C-alpha positions, 0 to 999 in steps of 0.5 A: 499500499502507498499512503498519503503523508497528508491525510493517510489515505491508502492507494494500491498504485504509486501513480494513484497516490501521485495524482491524489497528492496534487489535491493537497499541493494544488499542483496542476500539471495537465494543461489544455493545449487548445489555442487560447485556453491554457486551463490547467488540471490536477487530474489528467482525466479531468482535462480529457473531459474538458477537451471533449466539451 
């Protein structure tokens, strides 16, 4: 198990923990590439959902 050192939540994969940590740090590494948008997201799937709209 991989545990969040901020809140103690457990994850089965280190990649899931890394994504979760963004919610604590405010990190938003995924940026929309649509010209003129530039909106950033902490979760890749949220950015992909945004891109469909």
